[in-house]
C-alpha positions in Angstrom: -209.0 -26.9 -51.7 -210.0 -29.8 -53.7 -211.4 -33.2 -52.0 -208.2 -35.0 -53.1 -206.1 -32.6 -51.6 -207.9 -32.2 -48.5 -208.0 -36.4 -48.3 -204.1 -36.9 -49.2 -203.4 -34.0 -46.4 -205.3 -35.8 -43.6 -203.2 -39.2 -44.9 -200.4 -37.9 -44.6 -200.9 -36.4 -41.1 -202.4 -39.1 -40.1 -199.7 -41.7 -41.3 -196.9 -39.4 -39.4 -199.0 -39.4 -36.3 -199.2 -43.1 -36.0 -195.5 -43.6 -37.4 -194.4 -41.1 -35.1 -196.4 -42.7 -31.7 -195.0 -46.3 -33.0 -191.7 -44.9 -32.1 -189.7 -45.5 -35.3 -186.8 -46.9 -33.9 -186.2 -49.3 -36.7 -184.4 -46.9 -38.7 -182.6 -45.0 -36.0 -179.0 -44.0 -36.3 -179.0 -43.4 -32.2 -177.1 -45.5 -30.1 -177.7 -46.2 -26.7 -174.0 -46.4 -25.9 -173.2 -42.6 -25.7 -169.6 -43.2 -25.2 -169.4 -44.4 -29.0 -167.0 -43.0 -31.2 -164.8 -40.1 -30.1 -165.5 -37.5 -27.6 -168.0 -35.5 -29.8 -169.7 -38.4 -31.3 -167.7 -39.7 -34.3 -168.1 -43.1 -35.7 -171.0 -45.1 -35.2 -173.8 -45.7 -37.5 -173.9 -43.7 -41.1 -177.5 -44.2 -40.8 -179.4 -41.6 -39.3 -183.1 -39.9 -39.0 -184.4 -36.9 -38.8 -187.7 -35.9 -37.1 -189.3 -32.9 -38.6 -192.6 -30.8 -39.2 -192.4 -30.1 -43.3 -195.4 -28.6 -44.6 -196.7 -31.2 -46.7 -196.1 -28.6 -49.6 -192.2 -28.6 -49.2 -191.5 -32.0 -47.4 -190.8 -33.6 -50.7 -188.3 -30.5 -51.5 -186.5 -31.3 -47.9 -186.1 -34.8 -49.0 -184.2 -34.4 -52.1 -181.8 -32.1 -50.6 -181.2 -34.4 -47.5 -180.7 -37.0 -50.1 -178.3 -34.8 -51.6 -176.2 -34.9 -48.1 -176.6 -38.5 -48.2 -174.6 -39.2 -51.4 -172.3 -36.4 -50.8 -171.4 -37.9 -47.5 -172.1 -41.8 -47.9 -175.0 -42.0 -45.2 -178.7 -42.9 -45.5 -180.8 -40.8 -43.4 -184.7 -41.6 -43.3 -186.9 -38.1 -42.7 -190.0 -38.6 -40.6 -192.3 -36.0 -40.8 -195.4 -35.0 -38.8 -197.1 -31.9 -40.3 -199.7 -29.9 -39.0 -200.1 -30.1 -35.8 -197.6 -27.0 -34.3 -196.1 -27.3 -31.1 -199.7 -29.0 -29.8 -198.6 -32.5 -30.8 -195.0 -32.8 -32.3 -192.9 -31.8 -29.0 -195.1 -34.8 -26.8 -194.2 -37.4 -30.0 -190.4 -36.5 -30.0 -190.2 -36.6 -26.1 -191.8 -40.0 -26.1 -189.4 -41.2 -28.1 -186.6 -39.7 -26.1 -187.7 -41.0 -22.8 -188.1 -44.7 -24.5 -184.3 -44.7 -25.0 -184.3 -43.8 -28.7 -185.4 -41.0 -30.9 -184.2 -39.2 -33.8 -180.7 -38.5 -34.5 -181.6 -34.6 -35.4 -184.6 -33.3 -35.0 -186.3 -29.9 -35.7 -187.6 -27.7 -33.1 -189.2 -24.5 -31.7 -186.7 -22.3 -29.3 -188.0 -20.8 -26.2 -189.5 -22.9 -23.8 -190.3 -25.4 -26.4 -186.7 -26.7 -27.2 -185.5 -25.2 -23.5 -186.7 -28.6 -21.8 -184.5 -31.1 -24.2 -181.5 -29.1 -23.3 -182.4 -29.1 -19.6 -182.6 -32.3 -19.6 -179.5 -33.1 -21.6 -181.6 -34.8 -24.5 -180.1 -32.5 -26.9 -176.3 -32.4 -27.1 -174.3 -29.6 -26.7 -173.3 -28.5 -29.8 -170.6 -25.6 -28.8 -167.9 -27.9 -30.7 -169.5 -28.1 -33.6 -170.2 -24.4 -33.5 -166.4 -24.0 -33.5 -166.2 -26.6 -36.1 -168.2 -25.4 -38.4 -167.8 -21.7 -38.1 -171.7 -21.2 -37.3 -171.3 -18.5 -35.1 -170.1 -16.0 -37.7 -172.7 -17.4 -40.2 -175.8 -17.0 -38.2 -177.4 -14.1 -36.8 -176.7 -14.1 -33.4 -180.1 -13.1 -31.9 -181.3 -16.1 -33.5 -178.7 -18.0 -32.0 -179.6 -16.7 -28.3 -182.7 -18.0 -28.9 -181.5 -21.5 -28.9 -179.0 -21.1 -26.4 -180.0 -22.1 -23.0 -178.3 -21.6 -19.6 -175.3 -20.7 -21.8 -175.2 -23.9 -23.4 -175.7 -23.9 -27.8 -178.0 -26.6 -27.6 -179.7 -25.9 -31.2 -178.6 -24.5 -34.8 -181.4 -21.9 -35.6 -182.4 -22.1 -39.3 -185.4 -19.8 -39.2 -186.1 -16.2 -37.6 -190.0 -15.5 -38.3 -191.8 -12.5 -37.6 -195.6 -13.0 -37.6 -198.2 -10.2 -39.1 -200.8 -9.7 -41.4 -201.0 -11.2 -44.8 -204.0 -10.0 -46.9 -205.9 -9.9 -50.4 -205.4 -7.1 -52.1 -208.3 -7.6 -54.1 -210.8 -8.3 -50.9 -209.4 -4.9 -49.3 -210.7 -3.2 -52.3 -213.7 -4.8 -52.7 -214.6 -3.8 -49.1 -212.8 -0.3 -49.6 -210.8 -0.9 -46.6 -207.1 0.4 -46.3 -204.1 -1.4 -44.5 -205.2 -0.2 -40.7 -202.5 2.1 -38.8 -204.5 1.5 -35.6 -206.3 -0.8 -33.5 -209.3 1.2 -34.3 -209.0 1.1 -37.9 -208.4 -2.8 -38.0 -212.0 -2.9 -36.2 -213.7 -0.7 -38.5 -211.9 -2.7 -41.6 -213.5 -5.9 -39.9 -217.0 -4.1 -39.9 -216.8 -3.1 -43.6 -215.3 -6.7 -44.7 -218.4 -8.2 -42.7 -220.8 -5.6 -44.6 -219.3 -7.0 -48.0 -219.7 -10.2 -46.9 -216.2 -11.4 -46.7 -215.0 -13.2 -43.8 -211.7 -10.9 -42.5 -209.4 -13.0 -40.1 -209.0 -16.7 -41.5 -207.8 -18.4 -38.3 -208.3 -22.0 -36.8 -208.7 -23.1 -33.6 -207.7 -26.9 -33.8 -204.6 -27.7 -32.2 -204.7 -24.0 -30.3 -201.6 -22.5 -31.7 -202.8 -20.6 -34.7 -205.7 -18.4 -33.2 -203.6 -17.9 -30.2 -201.7 -15.6 -32.3 -205.2 -13.3 -32.5 -204.8 -13.1 -28.2 -201.2 -12.7 -28.1 -201.6 -9.7 -30.7 -204.8 -8.4 -28.3 -202.9 -8.7 -25.3 -200.1 -6.6 -26.5 -202.6 -4.1 -27.9 -204.0 -3.4 -24.5 -201.3 -4.3 -22.1 -198.1 -2.9 -24.4 -194.4 -4.0 -24.5 -193.3 -3.8 -21.0 -196.2 -5.1 -19.3 -196.6 -8.0 -21.8 -193.0 -9.5 -21.5 -193.6 -9.4 -17.7 -196.4 -11.0 -17.9 -194.8 -13.6 -20.1 -192.3 -14.3 -17.8 -194.8 -14.3 -14.3 -193.5 -11.6 -13.2 -196.6 -9.7 -13.2 -199.9 -10.8 -12.3 -202.3 -11.7 -15.2 -205.2 -10.9 -12.9 -205.7 -7.3 -14.2 -207.6 -5.2 -16.2 -205.4 -5.2 -19.6 -205.7 -8.8 -19.7 -209.5 -9.1 -19.3 -209.3 -6.6 -22.1 -207.6 -8.5 -24.3 -209.8 -11.5 -23.4 -213.0 -9.1 -24.0 -211.6 -8.4 -27.4 -210.9 -11.7 -28.5 -214.3 -12.9 -27.8 -215.6 -9.7 -29.2 -213.5 -10.7 -32.9 -215.8 -14.1 -32.9 -218.9 -12.7 -31.9 -218.9 -9.9 -34.5 -218.0 -12.8 -37.0 -214.5 -11.2 -37.5 -213.0 -14.7 -38.2 -214.9 -18.1 -39.7 -218.1 -19.6 -37.8 -217.1 -22.5 -36.1 -213.3 -21.1 -35.7 -212.7 -23.3 -33.0 -213.0 -26.8 -34.8 -210.9 -25.4 -38.3 -207.5 -27.0 -39.1 -205.1 -23.7 -39.5 -203.4 -25.9 -42.6 -206.6 -25.7 -44.0 -208.0 -22.5 -43.3 -204.5 -20.3 -43.0 -204.0 -20.3 -47.4 -207.7 -19.0 -47.0 -206.8 -15.4 -48.0 -205.0 -16.4 -51.2 -207.8 -19.1 -52.0 -210.5 -16.0 -51.5 -211.9 -17.1 -48.4 -210.9 -14.5 -46.2 -209.4 -11.4 -46.5 -206.4 -11.7 -44.5 -204.5 -13.9 -42.0 -202.1 -14.1 -39.1 -198.9 -16.1 -40.1 -195.0 -15.5 -41.3 -193.0 -15.1 -44.5 -193.3 -19.1 -45.5 -196.6 -18.1 -46.5 -195.3 -16.5 -49.5 -194.0 -19.9 -50.7 -196.4 -22.5 -49.2 -199.6 -20.5 -50.1 -199.0 -17.5 -52.7 -196.6 -19.3 -55.1 -197.5 -22.8 -54.6 -201.1 -21.7 -55.8 -199.4 -20.2 -58.7 -200.4 -16.9 -57.6 -198.7 -13.4 -58.0 -197.2 -11.9 -54.9 -198.2 -8.5 -56.0 -201.8 -9.5 -55.7 -201.0 -9.7 -51.9 -199.5 -7.7 -49.3 -198.5 -8.0 -46.1 -198.5 -5.3 -42.8 -197.4 -5.6 -39.0 -200.7 -5.2 -37.1 -201.1 -2.0 -35.2 -200.7 -1.9 -31.6 -200.8 1.8 -31.2 -197.3 1.3 -29.0 -194.1 2.6 -29.2 -191.9 0.6 -30.1 -194.2 -1.2 -32.1 -193.7 -4.6 -31.9 -194.9 -8.0 -33.6 -194.7 -11.6 -32.7 -191.7 -13.9 -33.6 -189.7 -16.9 -32.9 -186.9 -19.2 -34.1 -186.5 -22.5 -35.0 -183.9 -24.9 -35.4 -182.1 -28.1 -35.4 -180.9 -30.3 -32.4 -178.6 -33.2 -32.2 -179.7 -36.4 -30.1 -177.2 -36.6 -26.9 -177.0 -40.2 -27.5 -176.7 -39.9 -31.2 -174.3 -43.0 -32.6 -172.6 -40.7 -34.8 -172.9 -36.5 -33.8 -170.3 -35.9 -36.3 -172.6 -36.4 -39.2 -175.8 -35.5 -37.4 -173.8 -31.9 -37.2 -172.7 -32.2 -40.7 -176.1 -33.1 -42.0 -177.0 -29.6 -39.9 -174.1 -27.5 -41.3 -175.4 -28.5 -45.0 -179.0 -27.6 -44.2 -177.8 -24.3 -42.9 -175.4 -23.4 -45.9 -177.0 -20.6 -48.4 -177.6 -23.0 -51.1 -179.3 -25.1 -49.1 -181.5 -22.5 -47.2 -182.3 -20.7 -51.1 -183.2 -24.3 -52.6 -185.5 -25.0 -49.2 -187.1 -21.7 -49.9 -186.3 -20.8 -46.3 -187.9 -17.3 -46.2 -186.7 -15.8 -42.9 -183.4 -17.3 -43.0 -181.2 -16.8 -40.4 -178.2 -17.7 -42.5 -175.7 -14.8 -44.1 -176.1 -15.3 -47.7 -179.7 -16.4 -47.8 -181.8 -13.6 -47.1 -185.0 -13.3 -49.4 -184.9 -12.9 -53.2 -186.6 -9.5 -53.5 -187.2 -10.0 -57.3 -188.7 -13.7 -56.3 -190.2 -13.2 -52.8 -190.7 -9.6 -52.1 -193.2 -10.0 -49.3 -190.6 -11.9 -47.6 -188.1 -9.6 -48.4 -190.5 -6.9 -46.9 -190.4 -9.0 -43.6 -186.6 -9.4 -43.7 -186.0 -5.5 -43.2 -189.0 -5.3 -41.2 -186.9 -7.8 -38.4 -184.0 -5.5 -39.1 -185.6 -2.5 -37.2 -188.7 -3.9 -35.4 -188.6 -5.5 -31.9 -190.5 -8.8 -31.5 -192.1 -10.5 -28.6 -191.7 -13.9 -27.9 -194.4 -15.9 -29.5 -196.8 -17.1 -26.7 -196.3 -21.3 -27.5 -192.5 -20.5 -27.1 -192.9 -18.1 -24.3 -194.8 -20.7 -22.0 -193.7 -24.7 -21.4 -195.9 -26.9 -23.2 -197.5 -27.8 -20.3 -198.8 -23.8 -19.6 -199.0 -23.6 -23.4 -201.9 -26.1 -23.5 -203.9 -25.2 -20.6 -204.0 -21.8 -22.3 -205.1 -23.6 -25.3 -207.9 -24.9 -23.5 -209.0 -21.7 -22.0 -208.9 -19.5 -24.8 -211.3 -22.4 -26.1 -213.6 -22.0 -23.1 -213.4 -18.1 -23.5 -214.6 -18.4 -27.2 -217.2 -21.0 -26.4 -218.6 -18.6 -23.4 -217.8 -21.2 -20.9 -215.7 -18.7 -19.0 -216.0 -14.8 -18.7 -213.0 -12.7 -19.6 -212.4 -11.4 -15.8 -212.5 -15.5 -14.8 -210.3 -16.0 -17.4 -207.6 -13.5 -16.6 -207.7 -15.3 -13.1 -207.1 -18.6 -14.6 -204.1 -17.8 -16.6 -202.4 -16.0 -13.1 -203.1 -19.4 -11.8 -201.3 -21.2 -14.6 -198.3 -19.0 -15.5 -197.8 -18.6 -11.4 -197.5 -22.1 -11.0 -194.8 -22.2 -13.6 -193.0 -19.1 -12.4 -192.8 -20.5 -9.2 -190.6 -23.7 -10.5 -188.5 -21.5 -12.7 
C-alpha cells in the first residue's frame, strides 16, 4: 500500500470519527416530534441523513446511488461514513447520537446482539408497515430477515448475508507447495510449510478486536463442535471447560508459531486484510466483499485467488456468518422517505451497482462470470450452516470485554485456563440479564 493511500485512509477514518462524535445534527432530517406526519411517519422534512460504515474503496459508489435516489424523489440525503472500525466504535457513535435526541434517519447496522439494543430501546422504528408497503417479505431472504427481527418486531431490513472463510493466494500456496486444507491438522501443517517458505500464513489485525476474533471463533468451533459452541454463545453452557481452554491454547499457538504477522495486535484490519492480494500473506479470514474490495479493486484476476471453508472436523461443517441491514430512526421526521430510501437500496439494480457480493435480495445474486468466488460462497450458503459471528452473538459490552481478554492472551498476561474462567464470568453476567 502506498504512503498516500495510507494517509488518505487514515484521514478519512479520523475525519469520520470526529464528525460522528460531534453529533452531525446540522444536517439531520430527524424530528424530535415523533407525531409529525401520518401514523407511519409521512410528511416532515425531505432532508435525510444516513449513517454508515462503507469501505473507503466503495463509499463514492454508494453516495452516487443515494444521489440517484434523491434526484428521483426530491430529497437531499447526507451520507456520513465511519469506515474501518467495525463493531468496536461505530455502535457507540450511533448510540451517543440517539441518546442525545438526534441521530440519523437511517443507519446501517449488523444483526444479532449489535442491532438488538436499538430495537429493544425502541430507537429503531417498527418497520412492519413498510414490509407490507414495499413487499420486502417476498423480495428478501427470510433467514436474513429473521436476523433483524427482535421479539417478533421487524426492526431492520437486511441487505447482506455473509459467510466468513479462508481467502487465499494460489501463487503463494503453490510456492509453499500446500493444498487447500481439508482438516484442522492439514491447516496447521500448511501454516508450518508457509512459514518455512518465508511466507506469513494468516493476514489478521488485532486493532479494534473484531478481525482477529474471527480466528478464535473458528478455533472454538473446531474444539467445541456445533452444539456446544451454540450453547456457549447463549450462556447455556459454562465456558470454564476443556474445549474452551483448547481454543485459547491454539489461539496463542497461532501467534507463537508465527502463523500470523508479528505485532498482529496493533495492526489495522483495513490495512492487513488485503495482504493476501498484495502478496504479503498467504490467506485471510473474511467474507465475500473482499472479491470486490481487495481483488478487483487492485485490478487482479479472481482466478488467481481461491476461497474455502475453514475445516472444523465436525458435521455439520459450519462457518461464521452474519447479516447487515438498515434501520429507521423512530424519531425520524419522515419515515416514509427513509423507508423509501431503504427500498431503493435493496432493489436488485442498486444492489448490483453497489457490488453487494452477498445480497439477500432476490435477483441480485453474484454474477458468476464477474464474481466467481462470491458466487461460490452464495452456493456454500445454500447448503452449509453458519454460527453467529462472535461480535454479533454478544452485546457490545461483552464483545469488548472479550476483545480485551484475547489481547491479554496473546500478550501472555493471562493463561488459557484463566481466560476460560474469565469468559465464563463475562458471559454469565450477561446471560442472567437476558
